[in-house]
N, C-alpha and C positions, 0 to 999 in steps of 0.2 A: 505493499497498500502507497502512495505514494504523502507530501504536504503540499501541498498548492497552500497562495496569499494572495490574499485580496487589498493590495495598498494606492495609495494613490502616485502618483509618478518619481515622485520625489524619493520614496522606500522602492519602488520599486525594482530598478537598478542592479543596488544593493544584495536582494532572492533572487535580482539571477544569476548575476556570481556565483552564489553560494549553489547557481543547480536545480533551482527549488519555481520549477512553472507558476505565475502572478501571474491574478489579472485584476489590472490596471481600472481604479477609478476615477477619476473625471474631475475636479473638486473647482474647477476653478466653479465664476462667475454665471458662465454661462453655460452650464452644462446640462447635460439632455436630461433628462425626468425614467425614471428607471429605468436605470446600471445595476443599481444592485437585483434588483429583479432577473433584466442580463444572467446575470449574473449565477446567481440562483443555481438557473437554469441549468445551464452548461458545468457548473459540478452535475449539478444531477444526473448531467447524463452521462456525461466515468464514468467507468468502473472502478480505478484505481486507485481513488483519492482514499484516504484513510483519515489525513484532518485537513480542517480548511483554518492556515490560523486569518481573524478578521482585523483589519482598523479599528478600535474599539467602535469609531465615531460610524462605524456599519453594520454591525454589532445585533441592536437590536432584529432586524429583516432578516436576518445569517439564525438569529435564534427562536424566532419564527418558523423562516420555515424547516429547520431541520432537527423541530424540537418533535421526540417522540424514535427517531433513529436511531440505531445502533449507531449505522458508518454513514459519510464520515461523521468524524465526532465537531467538533466546530467551539472552537474561542480565540480569545481575541487577546490582539498585543496594545500598550497602550500608545495614544496620541497627544506626543507634547502640548496640540491646541485645546487637551481638555484643562479646565480647572479642579482637582475637585476640593471637598472641604476632609477629607479625611485623605489614608493610605491606601495608595490602590489596590495593596494586599488585603487592607480590612474591606475596602469594596466590594474583591471579588469572592471572599468568605460571605460578606455580609447575604451578598447576592443569590451565589447559592449553596453555601446551608442554612441560608437566612436568620444567622445571629454570627456576634463581633466574638471573636478566636482570643479573652482577654489570658495574658504568659504574666505566673509570679518570676519575678527575678529580681538577681538586687541591679 
């Protein structure tokens, strides 16, 4: 099973250099609507994809589309442009586990 990445053009080339298939999202102001839908359909048409790594700005569409499927798995990676009130890992654990995890320590 292969990974694929859904990212903007500023990150796409780096993933391509690493040998990973990339679906590029145009984030410019005049970008066509429905880009993520077309990418989702293209990924679902492939039988060799095991994981889809998605820029977190587009994750909601992918979570809905891949909900209930075993494969491919969908995971997000942080976008610098997104402002957060809590750390990224705290946000992820709260979103996927339903609660924040506290660790006692010195």
